[in-house]
MINU-765224 format. One record per residue (C-alpha): residue number from 1; residue in one letter; chain; x, y, z. Coordinates in steps of 0.05 Angstrom, whole numbers, padded with zeros to 5 digits. Each point is the difference from the previous one (the first is absolute). Layout:
- NUM,a,A,X,Y,Z
...
This chain:
- 1,x,A,01311,02097,01357
- 2,x,A,-00072,00020,-00002
- 3,x,A,-00041,-00014,-00054
- 4,x,A,-00046,00060,-00012
- 5,x,A,00038,00069,-00022
- 6,x,A,00052,-00049,-00034
- 7,x,A,00029,00029,-00061
- 8,x,A,00037,-00031,-00056
- 9,x,A,00069,00029,-00034
- 10,x,A,00030,-00011,-00069
- 11,x,A,00041,-00048,00031
- 12,x,A,-00030,-00076,00010
- 13,x,A,-00007,-00022,00073
- 14,x,A,00009,00074,00021
- 15,x,A,-00053,00036,00041
- 16,x,A,-00010,00054,00047
- 17,x,A,-00050,00025,00044
- 18,x,A,-00012,00073,00031
- 19,x,A,00027,00009,00063
- 20,x,A,00021,00064,00053
- 21,x,A,00071,00022,00006
- 22,x,A,00038,00038,00050
- 23,x,A,-00014,00067,-00054
- 24,x,A,-00066,-00020,-00030
- 25,x,A,-00032,-00059,-00044
- 26,x,A,00048,-00045,-00030
- 27,x,A,-00001,-00066,-00045
- 28,x,A,00025,-00061,00040
- 29,x,A,00023,-00058,-00050
- 30,x,A,-00012,-00078,-00003
- 31,x,A,00024,-00059,-00038
- 32,x,A,-00030,-00066,-00022
- 33,x,A,00039,-00054,-00017
- 34,x,A,00003,-00078,00004
- 35,x,A,00058,-00036,00030
- 36,x,A,-00002,-00075,00004
- 37,x,A,-00069,-00005,-00025
- 38,x,A,-00025,00051,00064
- 39,x,A,-00028,00069,-00022
- 40,x,A,00035,00052,00044
- 41,x,A,-00020,00065,00015
- 42,x,A,00046,00057,00035
- 43,x,A,00011,00074,00010
- 44,x,A,00050,00023,-00048
- 45,x,A,00005,00075,00039
- 46,x,A,-00033,00070,00002
- 47,x,A,00001,00046,-00054
- 48,x,A,00037,00058,00048
- 49,x,A,00026,-00032,00056
- 50,x,A,00035,-00054,-00037
- 51,x,A,00015,00033,-00066
- 52,x,A,-00046,-00054,-00032
- 53,x,A,-00017,-00004,-00075
- 54,x,A,-00049,-00051,-00046
- 55,x,A,00070,-00010,-00036
- 56,x,A,00042,-00010,00063
- 57,x,A,-00062,-00053,00027
- 58,x,A,00007,-00033,-00063
- 59,x,A,00073,-00008,00004
- 60,x,A,-00006,-00029,00077
- 61,x,A,-00052,-00046,-00031
- 62,x,A,00039,-00027,-00052
- 63,x,A,00061,-00014,00046
- 64,x,A,-00052,-00034,00049
- 65,x,A,-00019,-00049,-00060
- 66,x,A,00068,-00013,-00021
- 67,x,A,00021,-00019,00070
- 68,x,A,00050,00057,00009
- 69,x,A,-00040,00026,00058
- 70,x,A,-00035,-00032,00051
- 71,x,A,-00073,00019,00019
- 72,x,A,-00007,00049,00057
- 73,x,A,-00027,-00059,00042
- 74,x,A,00056,-00048,-00018
- 75,x,A,00055,00044,00008
- 76,x,A,-00024,00024,00069
- 77,x,A,00000,-00076,00017
- 78,x,A,00065,-00014,-00023
- 79,x,A,00027,00064,00033
- 80,x,A,-00033,-00028,00065
- 81,x,A,00035,-00064,-00006
- 82,x,A,00063,00026,-00018
- 83,x,A,-00001,00043,00062
- 84,x,A,-00016,-00053,00039
- 85,x,A,00053,-00044,-00026
- 86,x,A,00054,00056,00009
- 87,x,A,-00024,00007,00073
- 88,x,A,00011,-00076,00011
- 89,x,A,00068,00002,-00042
- 90,x,A,00059,00017,00048
- 91,x,A,00051,00024,-00047
- 92,x,A,00069,00020,00022
- 93,x,A,-00015,00069,00000
- 94,x,A,-00062,-00012,00048
- 95,x,A,00041,-00044,00041
- 96,x,A,00057,00047,00004
- 97,x,A,-00046,00057,00027
- 98,x,A,-00015,-00055,00061
- 99,x,A,00068,-00011,00006
- 100,x,A,00017,00072,00005
- 101,x,A,-00051,00013,00052
- 102,x,A,00023,-00054,00043
- 103,x,A,00076,00018,-00003
- 104,x,A,-00007,00078,00012
- 105,x,A,00052,-00010,00058
- 106,x,A,00050,-00033,-00046
- 107,x,A,00065,00027,-00010
- 108,x,A,00004,-00010,-00074
- 109,x,A,-00074,00018,-00021
- 110,x,A,00022,00062,-00028
- 111,x,A,00052,-00031,-00043
- 112,x,A,-00045,-00060,-00019
- 113,x,A,-00053,00044,-00021
- 114,x,A,00050,00030,-00058
- 115,x,A,00016,-00067,-00013
- 116,x,A,-00068,-00021,-00014
- 117,x,A,-00021,00064,-00039
- 118,x,A,00059,-00003,-00043
- 119,x,A,00006,-00075,-00017
- 120,x,A,-00047,-00041,00017
- 121,x,A,-00070,00037,-00009
- 122,x,A,-00001,00003,-00075
- 123,x,A,00023,-00073,-00010
- 124,x,A,-00038,-00031,00054
- 125,x,A,-00050,00050,00033
- 126,x,A,-00063,-00025,-00038
- 127,x,A,00015,-00070,00007
- 128,x,A,-00015,-00056,00050
- 129,x,A,00055,-00037,00037
- 130,x,A,-00029,-00067,-00040
- 131,x,A,00004,00042,-00065
- 132,x,A,00073,00013,-00001
- 133,x,A,00048,-00053,-00039
- 134,x,A,00070,-00009,00020
- 135,x,A,00017,00033,-00074
- 136,x,A,-00026,00062,00028
- 137,x,A,00043,00004,00052
- 138,x,A,00062,-00022,-00031
- 139,x,A,-00016,00054,-00052
- 140,x,A,-00003,00054,00045
- 141,x,A,00063,-00029,00046
- 142,x,A,00047,00001,-00073
- 143,x,A,-00026,00068,-00015
- 144,x,A,00012,00031,00068
- 145,x,A,00079,-00037,-00002
- 146,x,A,00012,00044,-00054
- 147,x,A,-00001,00065,00031
- 148,x,A,00006,-00016,00075
- 149,x,A,00044,-00043,00047
- 150,x,A,-00025,-00068,00016
- 151,x,A,-00010,00021,00076
- 152,x,A,-00054,00050,-00029
- 153,x,A,-00031,-00047,-00039
- 154,x,A,-00004,-00046,00055
- 155,x,A,-00033,00048,00047
- 156,x,A,-00051,00014,-00057
- 157,x,A,-00020,-00081,-00013
- 158,x,A,00004,-00008,00072
- 159,x,A,-00056,00051,00017
- 160,x,A,-00035,-00032,-00056
- 161,x,A,00008,-00064,00042
- 162,x,A,-00029,00031,00065
- 163,x,A,-00052,00031,-00031
- 164,x,A,-00027,-00071,-00023
- 165,x,A,00023,-00037,00062
- 166,x,A,-00045,00061,00036
- 167,x,A,-00064,-00013,-00043
- 168,x,A,00007,-00076,00014
- 169,x,A,00007,00007,00073
- 170,x,A,-00058,00045,00004
- 171,x,A,-00044,-00052,-00049
- 172,x,A,-00003,00053,-00051
- 173,x,A,00021,-00039,-00056
- 174,x,A,00036,-00065,-00021
- 175,x,A,00079,-00003,-00001
- 176,x,A,00046,00008,-00063
- 177,x,A,00006,-00070,-00037
- 178,x,A,00075,00009,-00001
- 179,x,A,00051,00022,00034
- 180,x,A,00030,00076,-00008
- 181,x,A,00074,-00011,-00018
- 182,x,A,00044,00057,00034
- 183,x,A,00068,00023,-00038
- 184,x,A,00067,-00022,00040
- 185,x,A,00027,00061,00040
- 186,x,A,00076,-00009,00011
- 187,x,A,-00002,00045,00059
- 188,x,A,00069,-00016,00030
- 189,x,A,00025,00064,-00020
- 190,x,A,00055,00024,00059
- 191,x,A,00018,00069,-00003
- 192,x,A,00064,00018,00031
- 193,x,A,00052,00056,-00003
- 194,x,A,00079,-00002,00001
- 195,x,A,00035,00035,00068
- 196,x,A,00017,00064,-00046
- 197,x,A,-00074,00002,-00023
- 198,x,A,-00028,-00013,00072
- 199,x,A,00057,00056,00024
- 200,x,A,-00024,00056,-00049
- 201,x,A,-00073,-00021,00010
- 202,x,A,00013,00017,00076
- 203,x,A,00036,00065,-00017
- 204,x,A,-00061,00022,-00040
- 205,x,A,-00051,-00021,00049
- 206,x,A,00040,00037,00051
- 207,x,A,-00004,00072,-00041
- 208,x,A,-00066,-00015,-00027
- 209,x,A,-00054,00058,00027
- 210,x,A,-00058,-00047,-00010
- 211,x,A,00009,-00023,00071
- 212,x,A,-00061,-00049,-00003
- 213,x,A,00026,-00035,-00060
- 214,x,A,00063,00001,00026
- 215,x,A,-00018,-00032,00065
- 216,x,A,-00046,-00053,-00033
- 217,x,A,00058,-00026,-00042
- 218,x,A,00039,00000,00062
- 219,x,A,-00043,-00047,00040
- 220,x,A,-00009,-00045,-00065
- 221,x,A,00068,-00010,00010
- 222,x,A,00013,-00003,00069
- 223,x,A,-00062,-00046,00011
- 224,x,A,-00017,-00034,-00068
- 225,x,A,-00075,00027,00015
- 226,x,A,-00053,00001,-00063
- 227,x,A,-00020,00065,-00028
- 228,x,A,-00076,-00010,00023
- 229,x,A,00025,-00017,00070
- 230,x,A,00035,00062,00005
- 231,x,A,-00059,00035,-00027
- 232,x,A,-00044,-00030,00061
- 233,x,A,00050,00006,00048
- 234,x,A,-00022,00045,00064
- 235,x,A,00042,00018,00059
- 236,x,A,-00038,-00048,00043
- 237,x,A,00026,-00057,-00044
- 238,x,A,00071,00013,00026
- 239,x,A,00017,-00027,00066
- 240,x,A,00069,00042,00014
- 241,x,A,00003,-00036,00068
- 242,x,A,00000,-00071,-00022
- 243,x,A,00030,00013,-00067
- 244,x,A,-00060,-00025,-00047
- 245,x,A,-00038,00024,-00058
- 246,x,A,-00071,-00024,-00012
- 247,x,A,-00019,00000,-00063
- 248,x,A,-00071,00011,-00030
- 249,x,A,-00034,-00046,-00047
- 250,x,A,00065,-00024,-00020
- 251,x,A,-00001,-00034,-00076
- 252,x,A,-00003,-00074,00036
- 253,x,A,-00063,00028,00036
- 254,x,A,00021,-00025,00073
- 255,x,A,00020,00047,00043
- 256,x,A,00086,00011,-00002
- 257,x,A,00049,00031,00048
- 258,x,A,00064,00015,-00023
- 259,x,A,00060,00023,00040
- 260,x,A,00019,00071,00011
- 261,x,A,00076,00012,-00011
- 262,x,A,00047,00056,00022
- 263,x,A,-00002,00033,-00075
- 264,x,A,-00083,-00002,-00010
- 265,x,A,-00005,00028,00072
- 266,x,A,00041,00058,-00014
- 267,x,A,-00040,00010,-00064
- 268,x,A,-00065,-00001,00044
- 269,x,A,00022,00052,00048
- 270,x,A,00020,00046,-00048
- 271,x,A,-00072,00000,-00031
- 272,x,A,-00046,00058,00034
- 273,x,A,-00071,-00029,00019
- 274,x,A,-00062,00017,-00018
- 275,x,A,-00070,-00002,00019
- 276,x,A,-00021,-00049,-00055
- 277,x,A,00041,-00052,00042
- 278,x,A,00034,-00018,-00063
- 279,x,A,00079,-00001,-00009
- 280,x,A,00001,00013,-00067
- 281,x,A,-00052,00062,-00025
- 282,x,A,-00009,00040,-00053
- 283,x,A,00012,00073,00011
- 284,x,A,-00062,00020,00036
- 285,x,A,00013,-00056,00049
- 286,x,A,-00047,-00052,-00031
- 287,x,A,00010,-00069,-00026
- 288,x,A,00022,-00013,-00064
- 289,x,A,-00055,-00010,-00058
- 290,x,A,00044,00010,-00062
- 291,x,A,00064,-00036,-00025
- 292,x,A,00064,00031,00023
- 293,x,A,00037,-00036,-00057
- 294,x,A,00019,00061,-00043
- 295,x,A,00035,00028,00064
- 296,x,A,00039,-00064,00022
- 297,x,A,00016,-00005,-00073
- 298,x,A,00039,00062,00001
- 299,x,A,00041,-00014,00057
- 300,x,A,00018,-00069,-00042
- 301,x,A,00010,00039,-00062
- 302,x,A,00049,00047,00037
- 303,x,A,00042,-00054,00021
- 304,x,A,00003,-00029,-00065
- 305,x,A,-00032,-00068,00012
- 306,x,A,-00031,-00041,-00056
- 307,x,A,-00067,00022,-00027
- 308,x,A,-00034,-00063,00020
- 309,x,A,00020,-00001,00074
- 310,x,A,-00054,00003,00041
- 311,x,A,00013,00058,00054
- 312,x,A,-00039,-00032,00054
- 313,x,A,-00007,-00076,-00016
- 314,x,A,00070,00002,-00025
- 315,x,A,00029,00018,00060
- 316,x,A,-00040,-00056,00037
- 317,x,A,00037,-00041,-00046
- 318,x,A,00069,00032,00017
- 319,x,A,-00013,-00008,00074
- 320,x,A,-00017,-00079,-00008
- 321,x,A,00066,-00002,-00045
- 322,x,A,00047,00025,00054
- 323,x,A,-00029,-00044,00050
- 324,x,A,00004,-00060,-00041
- 325,x,A,00069,00007,-00022
- 326,x,A,00028,00019,00064
- 327,x,A,-00001,-00078,00014
- 328,x,A,-00032,00019,00077
- 329,x,A,-00073,-00012,-00020
- 330,x,A,-00026,-00066,-00012
- 331,x,A,-00056,00002,-00057
- 332,x,A,-00066,-00009,00059
- 333,x,A,00026,00062,00033
- 334,x,A,00009,00035,-00070
- 335,x,A,-00070,-00023,-00011
- 336,x,A,-00027,00022,00066
- 337,x,A,00032,00072,-00003
- 338,x,A,-00033,00007,-00072
- 339,x,A,-00069,-00030,00025
- 340,x,A,-00007,-00046,-00058
- 341,x,A,-00053,-00039,00006
- 342,x,A,00037,-00067,-00028
- 343,x,A,00074,-00016,-00002
- 344,x,A,-00002,-00001,-00077
- 345,x,A,-00003,00070,-00002
- 346,x,A,00067,00006,00036
- 347,x,A,00029,-00053,-00045
- 348,x,A,00020,00058,-00046
- 349,x,A,00046,00024,00046
- 350,x,A,00036,-00066,00010
- 351,x,A,00053,00002,-00057
- 352,x,A,00030,00055,00041
- 353,x,A,00005,-00040,00062
- 354,x,A,00032,-00059,-00041
- 355,x,A,00053,00051,-00024
- 356,x,A,00021,00013,00068
- 357,x,A,-00001,-00064,00017
- 358,x,A,00042,-00021,-00058
- 359,x,A,00046,00064,00020
- 360,x,A,00007,-00027,00073
- 361,x,A,00003,-00071,-00028
- 362,x,A,00067,00027,-00044
- 363,x,A,00024,00035,00059
- 364,x,A,00007,-00066,00043
- 365,x,A,00032,-00033,-00062
- 366,x,A,00052,00062,00003
- 367,x,A,00016,-00012,00071
- 368,x,A,00010,-00070,-00008
- 369,x,A,00036,00008,-00055
- 370,x,A,00044,00048,00037
- 371,x,A,00007,-00045,00060
- 372,x,A,00023,-00050,-00047
- 373,x,A,00054,00049,-00035
- 374,x,A,00025,00018,00075
- 375,x,A,00004,-00077,00016
- 376,x,A,00035,-00009,-00066
- 377,x,A,00050,00052,00009
- 378,x,A,00012,-00020,00076
- 379,x,A,00013,-00076,-00025
- 380,x,A,00047,00030,-00049
- 381,x,A,00042,00037,00051
- 382,x,A,00001,-00053,00046
- 383,x,A,00030,-00050,-00055
- 384,x,A,00047,00060,-00016
- 385,x,A,00022,00009,00067
- 386,x,A,00008,-00072,00007
- 387,x,A,00045,-00007,-00065
- 388,x,A,00039,00056,00030
- 389,x,A,00015,-00036,00065
- 390,x,A,00017,-00063,-00034
- 391,x,A,00054,00041,-00045
- 392,x,A,00030,00031,00058
- 393,x,A,00011,-00073,00034
- 394,x,A,00029,-00022,-00059
- 395,x,A,00056,00056,-00002
- 396,x,A,00016,-00011,00072
């Protein structure tokens, strides 16, 4: 502050000088105080521009002396250091932002965004991975399991793990000091229908006015195709001559082909073709961009099926169950037809094959028992005949 033209106020350590403002002359207030033995002089503010008064300036001076606020120079330096540190801190939110940029083509990015913003950002967004402790993750897992399925919680925690692994791979951060424990998921539910339920469903499908939904349910039942595979299916993927269907980006990632059986062939032949090239289309011929679940569930409900029966995936299970229980399809063949990546996925249907084998074994036992019974009857008849002949000879 210039020494000339400096005026005291009634408050100790508060001075002002006359300056020019936007609307004319105005006072510019300064404060003076000692901090750690050092005399500090700093600007408090302008009379009109900052609405500064001697009393307010005195209050700022008091807070500086008490250490409640840093001097302007120290505050600016602290802010500069904090900014530099923030730029060097790769928090979960910053790592996620980089992850999102590089995974823009990922099919699961949209749902991953929802998972991050709803369940991870508040608890972990401002933390670096090395600052996260196991208790933090355990608490999140316990709280989420109270309101959602283990499978959903597994997806959320797996996303956190992928974000951290991405940061470590890109050398942005250190790894967690512990292993994230994912909840156990017993996903061995095998949906099946009785013959009566299946018969009723087929009747409702045939009577349905929603041709697209009805045809998708038919194809799920006749081929075991997944919903996503049907949504992406194009006419060029169906080889009517060789009798195969090529699956686009199947769940197991590797290209797959499944047989085109006569029932599925008939369904495909009945579907009109659109310029988009997709087999199953929306009203204007474009590919599906919205879920079809409500339309499918209307058919399910009209057939009186359980509410937890999934209209498409459930019929995929029915397809597999029918093949397994027929006794004519081995587990390896079933795995290939279902395009399961590992045989473990197919083992859920093994009990159906085992039941068929038991029935076959019992049938063999019954046949043998009948043979034995017939042999015993022949023996009895033979003995009876011999006895009768002997009696006749005695009588003679």
